[in-house]
C-alpha positions in Angstrom: 94.5 152.4 65.8 95.8 149.2 64.3 98.4 149.1 61.5 95.8 148.5 58.8 93.9 151.8 59.6 93.7 154.3 56.9 92.7 158.0 56.6 89.9 158.7 54.2 88.3 161.9 53.1 84.6 162.6 52.4 84.2 163.7 48.8 81.2 165.9 49.7 82.5 168.0 52.7 86.2 167.0 52.5 86.2 166.0 56.2 89.0 163.5 57.0 88.5 160.4 59.2 90.4 157.5 60.7 88.9 154.2 59.5 89.9 150.8 61.0 90.2 147.6 59.0 87.2 146.2 61.0 85.1 149.2 59.9 86.1 148.6 56.3 85.0 145.0 56.4 81.5 145.8 57.7 80.2 147.0 54.3 83.0 146.4 51.9 84.5 149.8 52.5 81.2 151.7 52.3 81.0 154.3 55.1 78.8 157.3 56.0 80.2 160.7 56.8 79.5 161.8 60.3 79.3 165.5 59.3 77.2 165.5 56.1 75.9 161.9 56.2 77.2 161.3 52.7 77.9 157.6 51.9 81.1 156.9 50.0 83.8 154.3 49.6 86.5 154.8 52.2 89.2 152.9 50.2 88.6 154.8 46.9 88.8 158.1 48.8 91.7 157.1 51.0 94.5 159.6 51.7 96.9 156.7 52.6 99.1 155.7 49.6 99.3 152.3 48.1 96.1 151.0 49.8 94.5 148.2 47.9 90.8 147.4 48.1 90.0 144.7 50.7 89.8 141.3 49.1 89.7 137.8 50.6 92.7 135.9 49.3 92.2 132.5 47.7 93.6 129.6 49.7 96.3 128.8 47.2 97.4 132.5 47.1 98.2 132.7 50.8 102.0 132.7 51.2 104.8 134.8 52.7 105.3 137.9 50.6 109.1 137.3 50.5 108.6 133.9 49.0 106.8 135.3 46.0 109.4 138.0 45.3 111.8 136.7 42.7 114.3 139.5 42.7 116.1 141.7 45.2 114.8 144.8 43.4 111.3 143.8 43.8 111.9 143.0 47.5 113.4 146.5 48.0 110.5 148.2 46.3 108.0 146.3 48.4 109.9 147.3 51.6 110.2 150.9 50.6 106.5 151.3 49.8 105.5 149.6 53.1 107.9 151.8 55.1 106.7 154.9 53.4 103.1 154.0 54.1 103.9 153.4 57.8 105.7 156.7 58.0 102.8 158.5 56.4 100.4 156.8 58.8 102.5 157.8 61.8 102.6 161.4 60.7 98.8 161.4 60.3 98.3 159.9 63.8 100.2 162.9 65.3 97.9 165.3 63.5 94.4 166.2 64.6 92.3 164.0 62.4 88.9 163.1 63.7 88.0 159.5 64.0 85.2 158.2 61.8 82.2 157.1 63.8 79.9 154.5 62.1 76.6 154.3 63.9 73.6 152.2 63.2 70.7 153.5 61.4 68.1 155.3 63.7 65.0 153.4 64.4 61.8 155.0 63.2 59.3 155.2 66.0 55.6 155.5 65.3 53.2 156.9 68.0 50.2 154.7 68.8 46.8 155.7 67.6 45.1 158.0 70.0 41.4 157.4 70.8 39.3 160.2 69.4 38.4 162.8 72.1 34.7 162.4 71.6 34.8 158.6 72.2 37.0 159.1 75.3 34.5 161.6 76.8 31.7 159.2 76.0 33.4 156.4 78.0 34.1 158.8 80.9 30.5 159.9 81.0 29.3 156.2 81.0 31.6 155.3 83.8 30.5 158.2 85.9 26.8 157.3 85.4 27.5 153.7 86.4 29.3 154.8 89.6 26.4 157.0 90.5 23.9 154.2 89.9 25.9 151.7 92.0 26.2 154.3 94.8 22.5 155.0 94.7 21.6 151.3 95.0 24.0 150.9 97.9 22.4 153.8 99.8 18.9 152.7 99.0 19.2 149.0 100.1 21.1 150.1 103.3 19.0 153.1 104.0 17.8 151.8 107.4 21.3 151.0 108.6 22.7 154.3 107.4 19.7 156.2 108.9 20.1 154.9 112.4 23.9 154.6 112.5 24.6 158.0 111.0 22.3 160.6 112.5 23.7 163.4 110.3 22.0 161.8 107.3 18.6 161.4 108.9 17.2 164.7 107.7 18.4 163.8 104.1 16.6 160.4 104.2 13.5 162.0 105.7 13.3 164.5 102.8 13.8 161.8 100.2 11.2 159.5 101.7 8.7 162.3 101.9 8.8 162.7 98.1 9.2 159.0 97.3 6.7 157.7 99.9 9.2 155.2 101.2 9.2 153.9 104.8 12.2 153.5 107.0 12.2 150.6 109.4 12.6 151.1 113.1 16.0 150.7 114.6 16.6 147.2 115.8 19.5 145.2 117.3 18.4 141.7 118.1 21.7 140.8 119.8 20.9 143.4 122.5 17.5 141.7 123.4 18.2 139.3 126.2 16.1 136.3 126.9 16.4 136.1 130.7 14.3 133.0 131.2 12.0 130.5 129.4 9.7 127.8 130.9 7.6 125.3 128.9 4.9 123.4 130.9 1.7 121.6 130.1 -1.4 123.9 130.1 -3.2 123.9 133.5 -6.6 124.2 132.0 -6.6 122.7 128.4 -5.6 119.2 127.6 -3.2 118.8 124.7 -1.9 122.3 125.1 1.3 123.8 126.5 2.1 127.1 128.1 5.4 129.0 127.5 6.6 131.7 129.9 9.6 133.9 129.0 11.1 137.2 130.1 12.7 139.6 127.5 14.8 142.6 128.3 16.0 145.3 126.0 19.7 146.0 126.8 20.2 148.6 124.1 20.3 152.3 124.8 17.3 152.9 122.4 13.8 151.5 122.0 13.4 148.9 119.4 10.5 146.7 118.0 9.5 143.5 119.7 11.1 140.5 118.1 9.4 137.5 116.4 9.7 134.3 118.4 10.8 131.1 116.6 10.1 128.1 118.8 11.0 124.6 117.7 10.8 121.1 119.3 13.0 118.1 118.7 13.2 114.5 119.7 16.0 112.5 121.4 17.8 112.1 118.0 17.6 115.9 117.4 15.1 115.5 114.6 12.6 118.3 114.2 9.2 117.5 115.5 7.4 120.9 115.4 8.2 124.5 114.6 6.3 127.8 114.8 7.2 131.5 114.4 5.1 133.8 116.4 4.8 137.5 115.5 4.6 140.3 118.1 0.9 141.0 117.4 0.2 137.3 118.3 1.9 137.1 121.7 1.4 140.6 123.1 -1.7 141.0 125.3 -4.1 143.9 125.1 -2.1 146.1 127.4 1.3 145.3 125.8 0.0 145.8 122.3 -0.3 149.5 122.9 3.6 149.6 123.1 5.2 150.7 119.9 8.5 149.3 120.9 10.4 147.7 123.7 11.3 150.0 126.6 15.0 150.3 127.7 16.2 148.1 130.5 12.7 147.0 131.5 12.0 143.3 131.7 8.8 142.2 129.9 7.0 138.9 130.8 5.4 137.1 127.9 3.0 134.2 128.1 2.2 131.9 125.1 -0.4 129.2 124.7 0.4 126.6 122.0 -0.7 123.1 121.0 1.4 120.2 122.4 3.9 118.8 119.9 3.4 115.3 121.4 5.4 113.0 123.5 8.3 112.8 121.1 9.2 116.4 121.7 11.7 116.4 124.5 13.9 119.4 123.6 12.9 122.9 122.6 14.7 126.0 121.4 13.7 129.7 121.2 15.3 132.1 118.7 14.6 135.8 118.4 14.0 137.0 114.8 13.3 140.3 113.2 9.5 140.9 113.1 7.5 140.9 109.8 6.9 144.3 108.5 
């Protein structure tokens, strides 16, 4: 504690506290009791004798106390009163007097408004319905892929399609159909026609539908001259048309007869596509 500390007493609960000069200057001596929360003036209820209320001195009044004392008696009275105050403060420091604690006012907290339970349940139900709809669309548009890649779900899809009259496409993997050879020559019997010979082989471990054949011709500058897509029912002969799908690891020879694209067509390209359903 500094020399300007005082001891004050709460007029409500008579609890005594140490109060520093800094605490007195915060609110012009107004303090709050830490025991009963009563607000009082610490200077007016001070137990320290000869304590004057805190005042800011005027500039012209600032001087050494001894210069303002005109007589020796007044000097002695001043010294005696100061020494007595110091002795009284020293005796109080040795006693068990609690220190006054001045704390800031507590902040009032307000809880945020809570959404009504009925509205929250409504949003939850709407979100669940949206998730079910999205999952159903995903399963429906990818039903063929899921059906063939996940055999454990085949019975489920069969049951659903039996009631909804839907049709599941055959399993197909075009990258496993190998074009072993292709030969394009002028037709031996008809003028202005060409003959295309190719051999296809199904390298997959399952039977799959015959692919559609996309044949295009280009000139020396790689510009498209002619293009045609031929479906399986157009290039399979009578014997091959009885096949529902390509057999496994069995090369199949296919012969096509097409119109000649002309003398500009010097390059050709064959691409396998999914057949039209």
